[in-house]
N, C-alpha and C positions, 0 to 999 in steps of 0.2 A: 176268440173273441179278438180282434185286431187293435192297433196301437199305432198310432203315427205321430211322429215330432219333426221339427224343421233341424235339419244339420244347418244349413245356410238358408236364413231367410230371404224372401223376395227381394229383389234389388232394382226391378224395373221402375223408372219413373214415366209415367204417363200424364200427370196432372201436376202442375205446379202454381204457386201465387206469391206473390209480393203483398203483404199485409200488414196493416197498421193493428197490432195484436196487444201489445203491451203500451201501458200508459206511460209517457214520458220517455220513451226508447224509440230509437229508429224503427223503421219497417223490418219485418223479417221474412224470412223464406219459408213456405211451408209447401212440401210436395208429399204425395201420396204413392206408398208403395203396398199396393194390393190391400192388405188390411192395417196398414199402419200409417199414422200421419208423422212425418218427422219435421221438427222445428228447427231451423239454421238462422244463425245471426251472421252478420257481415262485419268482417274485422277491417281494422283502417289499414291492413296489408292487401285487402281485396280477397283475401280467404275466407271460406264459410266454415263454421264452427257449429257442430251438432248440440243443441242445448237440451231438447226434449224428445219424446215419441209418445204418442197417443195411440192405443190400441182401438181398433174398431172392430167389432163383431160383424164384419160384411166387405164384401170386395166392392172397393170404392171406386165407383165409375163418373161422379161428379164434383167438382171442387171449384167453389165461386166465393167471392166476397160480397157482404152486402155493409152499407154505411146508415146505421140508425140516425134518425134526426137530432143533432145536437150531442152528438156521442163524442168522446174523445177517442175511441177505440172503434174497430169495424169487428164485424162478426164474419164467421166462415159457416159457409152452407155446404155440406156434404151429403151425396146420395150414393147408395149403394145398389148394387145389381139385384138386389132382392126387394127393391121399391120402398126401402126405409130411407127416411131424410131427416137431417137434424143440423142445428145450428150450435155453434159453441162460440165462446168468447171469454172476455176478463170479468170475472166477478169481483168488482170493488170491495164488496163486504169481505169475502172469504180469502181476496187477495191470491187469486188461482184461476185457471182456465176451467170454466164449467159447462155444461150443456145447457142451453137456453131453451131450445124448442125440439120436441122428437115427434115424427109423424110415422104412421104406416098405411100403405094403401091396403085397406082389409076388403076391398071390393073383389068379387069375382073376375078375374082376368078374361074379358071377351075381346080387347083389342089386339092388334097384331103389331109385335116389337117395330120399332123404326129400323129400317135397313141400315142405317148408319149407325154410330156408338151415340149413347146418351148424349143430347146437347143441352146446354145451360147458357142463357146470356143473362146478364144484368146491366141495367140502363147506367148511364154516365153519373147519375146522382146515387147510384147504389140502393135504389129504393125499390126500384120494380125489377121482377125477373120472370123470364119465359122458359119454360122446362119442356123438351121434347122427349119423350119417351116411347109414343105410340105413333104408328103410322095414320097421318091425317089429323092428329090431335095435338093441341099444345094445352100446358097448364100455365097460368098466369097467377103470380103471386106479388105480394107488396109488403114492405113494412108496415106495422101499424101508426095511425097517426095519433091516436090517443095516447096522452103522456106517461101513462100508468103501463101502457102496452108497448112502448118504443122498440123495445128489446126483441119484441115476437113479430113472426111472420103470420101473414093474413093470406089465407089461399082465396083468392077472389074467385075463379072459374075456370072450367076445363071446356074448352072450345075446339069445335070440328074445323079444319081448315081444308081447302081444296088441294092444296101442295102436299102430294104424299110422299114424294121422295126428296127431302130437304137434304141439300149438302151442307149448308153453312146457314148461321143466323146470327144477327147482331143489332142491337139498338144503336139509334143514329144520333148525334148529337142536335139537340134543337134548343130554341131559344124561346119558344111558345110554353113551355111547361108541360106540354103535352106529349108523353112518350110516343116515339116512332120505332117501328121494328121492321128489318128487312130480312127477307128470305132469298137465298140461293137454292133452286130446285131444278128438277127433272121432271118433265112431263110423265116419261114412262121409262121403266127399266131397260127396254128392249130399244129407247129412241135415245140415241147420244145426244142431247140438246142440254142448253142450260138457260134459265130465266131468272131475272131479277124483279122482285115484287117488293112493295114497301107498305105498310100498314099503320095506321095511327092505333095504338094500344088500347086506348079508350076513348069511347064514344059521347063522354060528358065533359063540362068545362072542370068537374070537381076531381076527374080522374078515378072515380069509384065503379064504373060501369065497364065492363070488358067489350071492346068490340066484337061483332058478330064475324069477322074475317070472313066476309063473302066479297063477291066482285064489286059490288057497289061501293065496299068500305076501301078499296085499294088506292092508295094514294100515288103510286106510279108502278108501273109495269113493263119490262122492256126484255128484248131477247138477246142475250150475250152471244156474241161470233163465235168465241172459243168454247166448245162444248165440255173440255176438260177444265173450266174454270171450277174451283172448288173452296175458293176462300173469300171471306169480306173482311176488310180492314176500315172501322168507322174513323173517320178523321174528324180530330177537334177543330173547334172555329179559331183557334189560335189566341196570342197576347193582344194586348189593347192595340198595339200599332197592326196588327194583322186583321181586326174587326172587319168584317163584312160589310157592304154598303149596299144599299136595296136600289134596284133599278125597275121601275115600274113598266118600262117598255120591254116586255119578254123577248122581242126580235134581237134587241141588242146586248141581254144580260150574257154575263160570261162566267164560267164555272169558277167558284171560291171555294175558300176551306170550309169546311163543316159537311162534307159529303161522305161517300163510302166507296173505297177501292175495291173492284172485283179483280182479284189476281188469278188468271189463266196459265195453261201452259205454255201457250205462244204469244200472248198478248196482255197487256194491263189496261182497265178501263178505271177513270174516275168519273164518278156521277154525283153532281150537285143537285140534291132532290129540290133545294129551295128555288134554284135559276134555271130547273130542269135542262140543265146542259150536261154534255158528256164530252171527256177529252180522252182518246184512245192511243196507245203507244205499242208498237210490235215490239217483241224481244228479240235481242240480236241472238239469244241463246235461249231456246227452248228448255224448259225442265218441269218437273214434278213438284209444287210448293206444297209444304205439310204443316208449318209452323210460323208464327210471327210475333213480334213483340215491338212496342214502341219505343223509339229512342227520344223525340220529340215530335211536335205536331207536323213536320213536314220529312221526317225520314224514321224508316221502319226496317227492324232487322225480319228477314224473311229466309228461313231454311229450307232446302229441298228434299228431296227423297235420296239424293246421292251424297248428303253429307257436306253439301257446299253452302256456304253462309252468303246471303248477298245483303246489300243495303238499298233498300228501295226509298228514293228521293222524290219528293214532290216538287217539280220545278215552279217556281212562280215568279210573278211579275208584280210586285207588292202583295196584294192580296189575290191576285187573278191565277189561277192555275192554268199553266201554258203546256205543261206535259209530265211524264213519268219517267223515271230512270232507273235501272236495275244494275249494280257495281258489285261484282264479285269482291269478298274481303276476307275469306280465308275457308279452311275446310275444319268441320266438325264432326262430332258423332252425328248419325243421322237422328234428327230433332223430333222429339214427341212433342215438348213443349219449351216455349222461350219466355224468359222473364228477364225485363232488365232491371237491375237492382239500384241504378243510379251510378254516380260517381264513375260512369264509363265502365261498369262492371255487367257483364252479361252472362245468364246462369243458362245453360244448354241441358234440358233434361231428355234422357234417351230411353227408349224399350229396346233399342237395337244393339246398343253399345254402353259404353261407359258415359255417365253424366259428367259436365265439364263446367269449368267456370273460366271465364275469358275478360283479359282487360282489352277495351275497345280503343283504338287511337282514332280519334275523328280526323284528325289531319291527315295522316297517311292512308287513313280508311284500310285499318289491318287489324287482325286480333292476335293477341297473345295469351298463350295457355298459362293461367295461374294455378289451378288444381283439378285434380281428377278424382270424381267418386266413383270408384270401382262397381262394376255391374256384370253379372255373369248371366244376364237375360238376353235373349230367349236361349234356353236350353234345348237344343235339338236333338242331341243324343249324349249319352254317358257311358262311362266303362270303368270298372273298378280294377285297378293296378294295387294287388296285394305286395307290399314292400318285402312282408315277411315270407315265409314258407318257399325258400327259393330252392329247397332240397327236391326237385322231380314235380311232378304236376299234381299236386294235393287238391283235394276237392273242397277243403275247408278255407274259409277266408277269415283273417284275423279282423276283429271287431274294429269298428270305425275309431272308437275312441283311442284305442291302442296306438293310434299315429301310424300304424303299419299299412293300413287299408288306405289308400288315396283314390279319390274318385276325380276323374279326369272328363271334362265337358266340352262338347263343342259347342261355344256360345258366341252369340253377336250375329250379325246380318251383313251380308255383303263386306264392304270394306271394313267393316267393325268386328268382322268374324275373326275369332280367336280359339286357342284351345287354353282351358282354365284347369289348374290343380287345385282340388279342395282336399284340406288335409286338416286334422285335429292337431292342436299344438299350443305351445305356450308363449306369450309375448314377452318382448325385453323392453324396459323403459330406460332410456338413457339418462344418466344423472348428469353427465359433463363430459366434454372432451378434453383429455389431458394435452395431447399435443397432434401437430400434424406431422407424421412420421412415417417414412417408406421403407420398404424392405425390412421390417421387423421379422425375426427369425423365432423368438419366445420371449414370454414374460414369466418372472418370478416374483410371489410376494415375499416379503421378509418383515419380521421384528426387528426393530434397534433394541439396544439394553435398556431394561426396565419397562417396555412398551406391554401394556397388555392386550393390545390388538395390532394388528398389521397396520404398517405406517411408512412402509419403504416398497418401491416397484424397481424391481431390477428388468431392464430392457435390452435384449441381446439382438446385435446386428451380426451380419457375416463377418466384420473386421472389429468390431468395438463392443463395447458394454456400456451402458448409461444407466444412472440412479436417480431415481427422483424421490425426496421425503415428503411425506404428509403431516401437516401438523392438525389439532383436533378440529379447528375451525375450516379444514378442507383446503388451506392454502398450500401450493406446491412448491417446493425448491428443487433445482437439480444440484446433486450432489458431484463436486468432483472428484472426490477419492473418499475412500470408507475403509478404515482398518485393514489395508494391506490387500483389499480385493484387487483383482487385475481387471482394468477397463481396456486395455489394447487389444483385446480379443475377444474371440466369439464365446458367451458363456453357454455351455450344454446343460446346466443345472446349479440350482441355488436354493438352498433351502436351510430354515432352522433345524437345530438339532434339540433334543430335549435337555442335555447337558449346559445349555446357554450359547453354545458355538454355533458358528454358521459354516456350512460346506459349500464351496464355490468349485466346480469342475469347468475348465475351458477345454480348447482344443488340443492343449498340450500340457495341463497340469490341473492335478487335485490339491485343495488346500481346505486346512481346517482354521477357523479363525475366532480367536477369543473377543467377543463383543465387548465386555466389561474393560478390558485391557487396550483392545484396539491393536492387537498384535496378530500376526500369522502363528499359529501354533505347530503346526507341520505342514509339508508339502510332500508331493510324489509326482515324478514325472516319468514317462515311461522311455526305455533306452533308447528307442528308436520307433519311428511313426507317430500317428496324429491319432487321439482319442476320436472316435466317429459315434460312438452311442454309450450312453451312461444312464443309470438308474440307482437310487438309494433307498434305503431305510434307515433306521436308528443305529444299525450294527454293523451294516455292509454297504461297500460300494462295488457294483458289478459294472465293468467297462469292456468296450472292444477296442483293440488297437487296429487300425486299418481294416477292421471289418473281419479280419482272421485270426485274432488272438483275443481269447477270453479271460480276463484277470478279475479276480477278487481282492478287496481291500477291507481290513478290518478297522472301522472307525475309532474304536475303543483303544486299540493299540496304535495310535498316531500313524493311521494309514500304511499299516506293514502290510505287504503284499502277501496273501495268504496262500492262493492257487493260481494257476497259469494253464489255460487250455489251448495248445494251437492247433487249429483246425487244419493248417498248412491248404492244400488244395481240394480238401473235401467240401468245403462249404463255406459259406459266409454270413457273418450277421447282420441281419436287415434292421431289428429293433430289438429292445431289451426293456424289461420291466421288473421292479421288486414289489412285490405287494405289502402296502403298510400292516396289514394284519396278520402277515406270514413272514415272520424275519428270517427263516432257515431256507427259503426256497425263492429261487426266481424264474424269470419265464423268457425264453429266447426265441424269436422267430429268425429261421434261416432262409436266405436268400436262393440258393441254387436248387435245393431240393422242395422248397416251398412247405416246411414243415415247422410245427412249434413244439417246443420241449418245455417240462418243467423239470429244473435242475437243482441239485443241492449245492447250495452255497460253500459247504465246506468242502466238497470234493470237485464241483464244477461237472459232475457227471449227471446224465439224462436220469430222472425218476420215470417220465413218462413222456412219450413222443406221438404226434397225431399229425398225418399227412393232410394238408388243407386244400390239395388239389383232387377234385373229383374226376374231371376228363384229363384225356392225353393232351389234348390241345391247349389246355389252359396252363399259360404260363405265368399266371399271376403270383405275386410274391407279398407276404405280410409286411406292412410298414410301418404299425403301430399297434401295441399291446397294452391293455391293462387286465388286472386280476381284482375284482373288489366283491365285496358283501353289497348287492344292490336290492336284494328282497330281505325283509326282516329275518333273523336267523332262524326261526321257530317254522318258517316257511320254505326254507331252502337254504342251500350251501353258497358258497362264492361262485361269482359267474366270470368266465373268461372272456373277453372281448378282443377279436383280432381284425384289424382293419386292413383289408387288402387292397392293393394297387389298382384292381380295376373297380372301385366304388362299393363292393361287399363288404359287410361286418358279420363275421362269424363268431358264433357265441358257443361255449361250452359250460356244461355243468361241471363243477370240480369237486372231487370227493375231498373232504377235510379228513379222512383217515389215511389214504395212499395218493392222494392228489392224481387220482385218475380222472381222465376226461370222457365226458359221455353227454348224451342229448344233443348234438349237433343242430344248429339251425343257423339259417343265414338272412340276412336282410340286404336289400340294395340301398344305399343313401345317396350315390352318385356314379359317376363315371370316372373320378380320381379317388385316390385313398383319402379316408377321413383321419383327422388328427384326434386322438382320444385324451380327454384331460379329466380327473377325479374331482369331482367338488364334494367335500365331506358334509355329510348332515350328522345327526344326533346317535348315540349309540353304536358306533362303528358302521353305520351305513352310508353308502355312497351314491351319488348321481354320477352319470358318465356324461360329458357334453362332447359331441362329436361334430366337428367343424367339415364341412364339404359343401358341395352345392346346393343340398338339401340339409343344412344344419339341424341337428336334434339332440334334445335332452333325454337322455335314459335313465329311467326311475323305476321305482317299484312301488306299486299301488294295486289294490284289491286282489293281493295274491299273485300278480304277475307283473313282468317286466314291459313297460310301456315306452313306446319311440314317440316322442312328442316332437312335431316340427316346431323350429324356432326362428322368429324374424330376426335373423342375423345373416342375412343370405352372403354377405360379403366377407365373412368372419374369415380368419386365416389361423388364428390358435387365440386362446384364451387363459384366464387363470382365475382362482378365487381370491375375493381381494375384501377381507373383513375388517374395514378401518373404522376408526372412531367418527368420522365424517361420513363415511360410507357404508353402514353396517349391511351385512349379508349381499354384498355385491361382486360384481365380477369385472374384469378387465378385458375387454374385447379389442382385439387387434384386427384392422382391416388393412387394405393396401395402402391406404393413404392415411389414416389416423389411428389413434389408440383411443379409447373411451371407456368409461365407467357406465356400468348398465346394472340394473337390478331385475330379477327374472319374477314374470308373474305366478301368481300361486294357483290361478285357474286355466285350464285349457279353454282355448277358443279355436274358432275355425280360421284356418290361414289361407290365403289364395294367391297363387301364382299364375302369371300371364304369359302367353306366346302369342303376339298379333301374328295373324296369318294374311289380313288383308283380303280375305274371301271368305264366304260362308263355308262352316266346317258341318256339313249336313250329318255325316255317319263317323263312328269312330271303333275299331276293332283292336283288340289288344292282343299281341303274340308274345308270350312269355319266351318263348323259345328263340325268337327272333330279337327279342328285347326292345321291341318297336310297336308303335301305333300305326295302324293303317287307316287313313283319313279318306274320306270322299267328299271332295270339295267343288264348289263351282263358284265363278267370279262373274261379276257384271261389269262391264266396262262401256264408255260412251265413245264411240269412233265417229266422226263425221255426223254427229247428231242422230246415231243410230245405237242402240242399244245391243251390244253383242254379250251372248252367254258362252262361256267355256266351263267345261267340266273336267275332273281329274281325280286320280288316285295318287297319294304319295304316303312315303314313310317317314315318319319322326322318331327321333331317339326316345326311349322310355323315361329317361331322366331329364335331360336338360331339353327335350323338344327340338332338339336341332334336326334338319330335313336330312334324310339319308338318301343318296342316289338321285336319279332322276326321276322326274314326274312320268305317269303314265296319262297321257292326254286321251281322252274320250272324242268320239266323233262330234263335230261342229258343223259341217256341211254335207249335203244339202241341207239337213236338219240336225237340231241340236240335240246332243244325247246327254241325258242327266243322270247323275248317280241317285239310286233308290235306296240302296241297301249295301252294306259292307259288313262282311262278317269273317272272323278265322277260323279255320277247320284244319284239323287233323287227317289226312286222306292217305290211302295207300297209294305208293308210286308204282312204277311199271316192275319193280322188282319184289313187290308186296309189304316194303317195310312202310312206316309211318313217314309222312312228310308234311311240312308246314304250307298251307296255300291260304291265300285271302281269295273270298268269294265276293263278287260284286254284280248289284243287280241294278239295270238300268232301265229306262225308259227315253222314246224318242218324242220330242215336242212336236205338234203338227205346224205345218208350214204357216205362212202370213196369212193364207186364204182359211185356215182352219180344217183343211183336208188333206186326207192322206190317201194314196191308192190302195185299193180294197185290200191288195195282198202284202201290203207294206211291212216291213220289220218296225213293230212298235215297242221292242225291248230286248236287252240280251242279258246272259248271265255268263260272266267273264269269270275265268279260273286264272289266279295271277300267283306266280311263284316269285321268290326273292333270289338274285342271282349273287356270285361273290363279292361283288361290289355294292351289295346291298339296295340294289334297284329293283322295282317290280317289272316283272317282265310277263308276257300272256302265255299260257300253258294252253288254253282252249277258250272258245267261245260258242256260245249256242244262241242263234237267233230266235226269237219269239214274237208270237203275234198279239202279245198284250204286255203292258209294262210290267216289269219284276220288282213289286212294292217291298218285297221283304223275302228274308232267307234264313233258313235254320238248318241244322245237321242232325240226323238221326242215324246212329251208329256210322255206317259208312255211306250213307245215302244223303242227298241234298234234298230239302223240301224248299221250295218256291211257291210265294203266293203271288199269282199273276193276277190279271185285271179283274178276271171273273172265276178263277180256278184256283185252286191248290194242287200242285203238282209233286209228286216224288219222283226222282231222278237216281238212276244207279250211276256212279261215277267210276270209269274205268281209265286210267292213265296209260297210255300207249307207250310214250317217252316223256323226259323232262320238258318236253317243248310240246307235247300234243295229248291229246286226252278226249274222250267222248261222254256226253251226257245223255242217257238213255231214260226215255219216260217210262216209268213203270207202274204207276198208280195216279189217279187224280180223284178230286173231290170238288162240287160245285156248290160254292156256298149261298146264303140267301141273296147278298147283292155284290159287295165287293171287300174282300179280305185286306186289312190294313196293318195286322200285326201278327206274328205267329210265336207259339211257345211250345217247346218240346220238352215231354217229361217222359222218358221210356219209350214206349211205342204210343204214345198218346200226343197228337197233335192239339192245341187251342187255336181256334181261328178267330180272331177279333174281326168283327164284320163292321163296316162303315156304318150301317143303319140298324142292325139285328143284333146287338149285343155280341155274345160269343157261342161258340160250339167246340165240342169236344170230338174229336175224329180219332180213331182207332186204325192204327196199320196192322194189317194182318199179311204175313209172309205167304209165300205160295205153297200150296198143298196139292193132294192128289185131284182135288174137285175143282180148284180154281187157282189162278194167278194171284201175284200182287194186288191188294184192293185197300181202299180207305173207306172206314164205314163210321158213319155218324152213331155215337154213342150217348150224347146228352147235349141238351141246348138251354140256354135260357131263353125262355119265351118272352121277352119284352124288348119292345123298340128302345133302343140305346146306340147312340152315336158314339162307338167305341174310338179311343186312342190307343189304347196299350193293354197287353195282358202279360201275364207272368204266372208261373207256378210258384206257390208258396209253401205247401205243407201238404203232404198226403194228397188226398182228393180235394183240396180247397186251391183257389185260382182267385188272384187280383186283378180287377179289371178297372180302367179308367175311362171317362166318357168327355164329351168336347163341352159339356155342362160343368165341367169341374167336379164331378162325383166320383167317388169310390166305392167299389164294392168288391166284397169277398163273397165268392160264389162255390157251391160245394156239390160235388157229384152225388147223387142221393142214390147210393149202393145199396142203401136197406129198404128202398121202396118196396111196397108190395106187389105193384103190378109193373109190367113193361113202362107203361107211360110213366109212374112214377119215378122208374130209375133214369128215364131219359130226360127229365126234368131237373135242371139245375136250380137249388135254392140258395136263396141272399142268406149269409148268415151274419153279415155285419154292411154296413152302408154308412157314408158320411160325404157332406160336401166340403169338399177342400178349397173350393173357391179359387183354384188355378188349374189350367188344362195341364194335364201331364203328358209329356211327350215321349217319355221312355220309362220302363221299369227295368231294373237290373236285378236279379236275384243273387243274394249271397246265402252261403252255407258257413253258419258259424258255431263253433264247439262253445255252446254255452254252459255253463256251471248247471248243476242238478237244480239248486233254489234260486236259479234265476227268475227275476219278475218277469222280464220281456226276453224274448228270444229274436234277434234281429233276422229279418227274411229278405228284403229288398230295400233297394235305394230308388229313390223317385227324381226325375228331373222335369220341371215345369218350365212353361212358357214366360213367366214372370220372373225366372232366375232363382226360384226356390230349390233346395235340394233336401229331400225329405227321407227319415228312416222309416220303414215300416216294420211291424213285428208282430208276433202272437203272443199273448198275454197266457201265464201258466194257470192252470183251471183254479187253483187255491186262491188266486189273487183277483179272479175276474169279477165277483160279487163286490168286493169291497170297493175296487176302482170304479165300478159303475155308480155305485151309491156315492162315492167320494165326488164324482164330477158331477153328479146332480145337486148335491149340497153345494158344492161350490159356485155353481152356476146361479144360486140363489142370493149368494153373499157378494161374490165379485162383481162390482160396476164396473163399464167401459165407458169411453166417451161416446155419447150417442143414445146411451141406455137400450142398446138392443139386446133382445134375449138371446142368450148363447144357443138355445135350442132352435131358434130361427135361423141362425146363421148357418150352423152345421146340420140343418135336416137335408137329406136329400131332395133334389128337385129337378126336374126336367118338363118336357112338353106334356107328358102322360099324368105324371101326378107328382106330389109333395108331400113328405112325411111330417111328423110332429118334432123330430129330433133325431140326433145321431142314433142309430141303432147298433148296439154291441161293439161300439167303435169309441176309443179312448183317444182323445187331442192332448198328447204330452205337453204341449206348449201352455196350453190353458192351465192344467195340472200344477205346472211349475209357478202359476202366478198364486200360488198357496203360499210360496215362501216370500211374497212382497207385501201380504196383507198384515195388518197390525195382529198382536196376540191373541186380542179380544175376539176379532173375526175368525181367527184360526179356531178358536175354542167354539165358536158357534157353528162353523162348519162341522166339527169333529162331534158335536152333540149327537148322541144316540148312533154314533156310527160302528163303535165298538172301541178300536184302538184310539189311545189318547194324542195330545198335540204332538207330543215329542215322536211317538212312533209313526205318526203320517208324515211328520217333516223329514224323517230318516228315510223312508219309502220313497218320499217325491225326490231326495237328494239321490238316493239310488236309481231312480229312474233318469234323473239328470245325467248321471254320469255314463250312461249308455252311449251319449252322443258329445 
């Protein structure tokens, strides 16, 4: 049985509205993110603040607003892709937002879906609405006029229209009170033309009978000279001084405000339907326009497909329209929707990149970015970088919730393309900024005499030390002197001791200070040299002089020198640490040998040593060390963390008996060394804060050590700071400031972005090269011509910095596009494993859409990485079809070509030449779109015919290499991705947003039974999945769900797919069904209808053996009485089910 839960919810914004939703408040912004409605309010600063989220059991395809007569607020009309429609608005009695009407089309589907997306337009009064869902059919609705039903919608009629392929529709501004609607349409799909037609919506004077929309009912009809026209903008009639005047002589009439603008690719047309006059203007720069918003009656924002924002101006002579003008005012994300919020604030909602908020300067006609609302949609590809398990090529992956598995996505389209890192982590909330200070080396918390909590902060610089005192109210004062402490040198260590004294160590001196008396008790200075490293506990100080001499001092004996170990030329000390819980030992990292040693502080002799370097060419050295109890003592002993210079953190389990080291593990946190800081918890347990390019909080939970990302990307060092005014806080130092923050208690998803400025279509990850291989393509406009270039490039695995030079694909005479990129370990000419990147490509046909019969239509490229970390070509094989997908099976390459699946044998002749030899092939039903290999079984996802399992047979005495079909899913399904998940089970996604788990029926009685794949689970996700990546996780024996795969969708959602343990399957199915009966969502749409499988052939009654994890988590949000209702008759009580849901939530 299957389980699906979002790690990162969809972020694509396709629909947005400015709506008057709350009485007595300003208008707010509502936008739709797949199955969620988010409500945002505009602040005085111009930024948007998220105030509420409404979950909807459906994928939102329509969003509009209506204005009931004499109402203070507006209603929001929402439609889903499953033909559910509802309105919601402010309930004055309950003082909350409530669903007003809810509709569901129960009729048998017999009409053809509209060619474009669902369209919905509302007349300027907000009372009439036209919905276009089917080809050649419109639905007409209006707000009730009866006083008691004014909040309700009345479905007036469903009318056939002769315009089948409608591109755009809008209501016009009228003065007669009779609504008029305009359609921009195409006569035939194969005929590139555009026509404009207008109709009166109703046929009677009371607006109660819907017009028949026949030819005789047409008001106006005209052909548009620009066949690329696809947008209508209705124009209001203006203010009082712009009111139109009537001219009875039609021959002298001129176009005035109150018409409609037809926006084409090469020209603009303004048509006044009252005067029957048109004004046409050619565009100086052609473009493809996709979204618009009204600024005022004569100015409109228009966004194009290339992310350029234009200001369309109607040129007026009084009230007469004399022309149209387009002015370029800025660059934005490619807009899916535009909303003008007033006060010169423009919201750009995008499906192709981040949504943005801009301030518009009407005088300079320019845009200023105020706010960015991040989005990782659409996800074209994703890969998993396991930051742990760095000791060789292990097959298991750390769980996502551990923070060690990072998902890297290729997101966005064209100039909005980027790489996004998705990782589980904890957030930091800034409490306040202490000061803007630069070049801070370290910070230390202290308690002054009589203080129960920390009240002093020591800040160390390269040449001085400064001290700040905090009072209980949080006020800060800098202290010029403090009990004899040294302020004119860099402080390496400052801490309180249990006897009430303070220990300070600078580069030249160690001193003990009596806080009560305010005097220095004792000092110690080295005979020669400087102190370079130091650490201390309650009994000992361990320090290094010039990195070559180790000295231990006894604190209780007034800093008397106890032992000295002169390393001379043998080695140098790189770092030192004294564990707070183990006063008799110290840990020392050595520079030259790259080793770490546990030493006895009484003798300074090594108890146990470990070489940190695993490769001969690895010159990395330890730069910071901590030894602490991270896990509870009953679950494990202390852990040693060693931060290496190259960004790795190596951990060891430390024996409490003889302090021996075992269980080495590695995790990469960056490209430079991490600084490690202990954060004390209760009962002698510690967290470790590691600052690097990817700061992490290391802590113990659920019996394991978890690395959670932290939102402190610019932190250089930190320290705990539990002050009266700032309890349980930490001090964070950045390059420019020192601030106080608190750490969140819950993990959440953190996103890091690397803008690429081009589409990242494919991602492959090489652990050996420590790099990602990217297949990209860029779209540019040069001399009014669209130029496409495609390339392969390498970026660093941590900071995403580009490595070496791009490998550019062909662009002339035909454009070559990247279709597939994978990483493979193949054999070189000497028979040794070598890392290679495989790139599958396709060639676009020329402008005439034809190519010679024998033309090359694709290639398979084998790329290596040279010493300068640049990709170079090892081998290329020309193909007669596009190479849509690649996979590796042992040392063979599997390629999905246009109509064939081919297995190639790879033979590398030298480092710059190799050959691919075709050894077997298989012809699928139509067109292979994805491959998944498990052992000798190849799963082929077919464009139209679901999936097939093909088995590879090596040559024998009777036959050569061959591919044999062993099982098939006999159902028409437009597949998008496939992945092996467990034993004989495979996960498949389709273009209708469905997920299916298919199982090979090996227990079938007949051969036909065995060759037929059976559906074991199915659900409608509501989003199209572009990529499924398998993961293998070592789950505990009593795990409820075992993670199996990650999914990336077009809407920017990242999902975790897992299988449910057999003993939990029945309880979770019954729990989900009971919860669906109790939980209400906006729109009152049934959960079973939302999640039921649906395609052109069939629709089920609900999800089949599939658990929606996000839905189960709503159990925690409902009140206790509702929880009891859900658990009634279930078996386990409310507390048990709460614990179970919490456990499921911790998976992600």
